[in-house]
Phi, psi and omega in degrees: 000149180293142176294141184245141176232146174296318181224131174244120178259132179254114179114127178246041173263202183301324182286310184294318179294320177296317179300317181296320178297314178299317182296316182292329179281318187273328181231065180299145181097345177289133176284138191219142168221148176239116177265128179234124183292326182276178186267010179199172183273164174119341179061244181300331181278349170272320183289313189274109180240021182286161183302131175079008183311129186206172179286150173254005177232156176291146185282347177289333175254335175284332172288166182286152175295333184266357184228104183302141173265138187245357184259199176288162184302315179262128187235156177279165178301320180295321179293322179292319178294325176296320177298315180293327177297322176295320178300316180298315182293313184293333181254009176052050182270339187306318180297343183265348185268133177239102181284159178066022178251101182262119181285131182250341176193159177218124182237128178264136175244117177292329179293316181271348182055049180199162175266141168250121186245126176261139180215161173245145179256122183290331184285334183244349182064030182234165179262154174217163181229133174228163175240156181212142176287327182220136182244126185238109184272117182230040185267013181073197181227023173226161185278112180285341185272325186230111180280166178268116176226112176300155178257117179255151177301140173083006182303324181291345182274341183294132187272351178257181178285144171246118191237137170259137183303331181292339180232055187287125176288125184291344179260012181290122180257112180250012179299128178068011183261154173271121185242133171247123177255116179271120182121156183220026178275198184298324180294314179298319180295337177276314183297313192299309179294332179289322181278334190299333181291327184257327182289158176295317176195146178237128179249127173267112180260116182236143174284323177211155185288165176238151172282129176241153174224120179280111183242144175292145177298331179242124177302140180307327179291327177303311182300326180285326185275332186302318179297342180283347179051052178291155173304147183306317182296322178294311181302315181299314183291320179296312182289326176301313180294323180295316180290323177298315180298320180294312179296321178303316180296319180294315181297315180296320178295322180301320180282314187280324184223064187299321182287329175293320178292320177304311181298321180297314182294321179294318180292325177298318178295319181304322182295342182259355186243162181300151180300136179087001180297140184280080181290327179301325180277318191260341186224024177238091185296157176283333183276170180276153187302334183272350189280341175219159180296142173278121183283127181277134176244094184300126180055021179063031188295326176298316181292326178296322179294323178292316180301322183280355179083005180277343180220159178211165180241133175236125177252109186193179175243156185271127173273313179190163169269155170221189186298329188247006179157221186232129174266125182264157182293339178286349184103345179287150176241131177259112176286138183211144170262329179224138175241128179249124180263086177272062192256013174102195184222172176260135176283147178217100185291132179052042175069009181072013182285132173284129181248150172219149177237116183051050175070007177254121179302141179269120173261102187295341178289349177259007181237158176245155180280148170256105178057022182065028184230320178229174183238129179304130177084002180241111186286149168049042179227126174234160176217148178254122177229128184274194182273162177266314183265337180256176176297136181307317190288337176303319179280325179303319178295317179296318180295317180299319178298315182293314180298319179294324178292323176295316180293323177296321177297319178298316181295316183298323185256007176072026179276142177260342188221139170228138184210125174293131180228144177281130175279173181302325182290343182248000187300323182261016181299139177301139174266112182260159179294163184303327180218143175274116183301335178285340179268313180222125180237029176302133186303319183295329177285315182295325181293338187256006186306324185285357181241002190255156177299152180267172173227163178263189181254013182208163176288144005263027188257017179255161179214182182055044173277173180269154178300326179303331177268314188286338181295340173255329184288308186295318177296339181270353181293129178272136174300344179266016179306144185304327183290343180266122180255127180248151173201000000 
């Protein structure tokens, strides 16, 4: 017979490990397993091994609320993985994690009141089947296996390597090489200053500009508090609140005074670049400040590389690749020995796992989300999705609290099943796309609209809210909310 777990968590990254910690604290005695497709923990921090990989959020809010962060605000991938290793050890999670377990399907049986999950084991090349009373998807929202790389004419003609940061070859030697990085998001802003010291020159080729913000690696308040040698928990909470207040101010300004924020970010960038630099062309995006994440540049390192002549920015479109580089539509040619496509990723909702309920495949585009945590009409299934503008983990903690309260309610009242259902008052509610392009227009989200769960136009069927709202809304949600049906 298949092994059974009370709760099966999919993913051993920041979301899955946090969910497991909350579960073990709030519902001790629940049998638990964590399936992770990769060979180690960390999720994005296991996948991304490119030079200089680091956080794009401060670690006081990207770290868990229950686990103090002790380093600088901006951390490297290795530092984040060391932090997660401590979380695993301190919460005794290792016996519950099964690496190399890739879920291939999940089927719900109303008769048995449980999920049957099929997976493959990379170490043995065999399939296995387990059952779970509750399935918690914590696989993030992008495809770790296949990165997003547009196809340009002539790519096959280029004589050097074409590399995506998500699949970085660890033996890639870029010393003394001319490197072109296509893209200008957070990944490019991380790669370029890291490579610029060894490469002959690094060019950031962008189709359109990104908003950047030069931030100190250490918050000014951190520097003042460290000599006081405060307890770790105090330091963590003070700095966490400081970063939340700062992000709150930026988000509110982005909505209320977008052009003032645009001008501020451009002027901040101007202060880091040579006099006369064409900021209007290279650093003034077409989109509004709230529609995409503002890329953090710790200590202005990207701008320092440009100032020193080790890096440069070209804003243009690609006509084609050729043997020695990239031909631009303006007529300019970029000579390159290595081309890096920092062009983003592909979204994969709920890990790309095919789901069925009572032998009927679930088409998530025909369902709406319940608070961005569960899916209408799909029993005993939760998912953790973080924030877009705030640190991912701020929402992961809120979601974990809510899911644990729902499961505790089920245990207390002897319920075997919970399922979000639309009431009569919501039956004719408009089905809206997963994201409103006027609110968020990140390319990876817009490309995936036809595969994602829908949302409604009212609570509790909306998602992608701000932390400023959800930090009070989600903790106040009652497990007995009308939209949740138990049996």
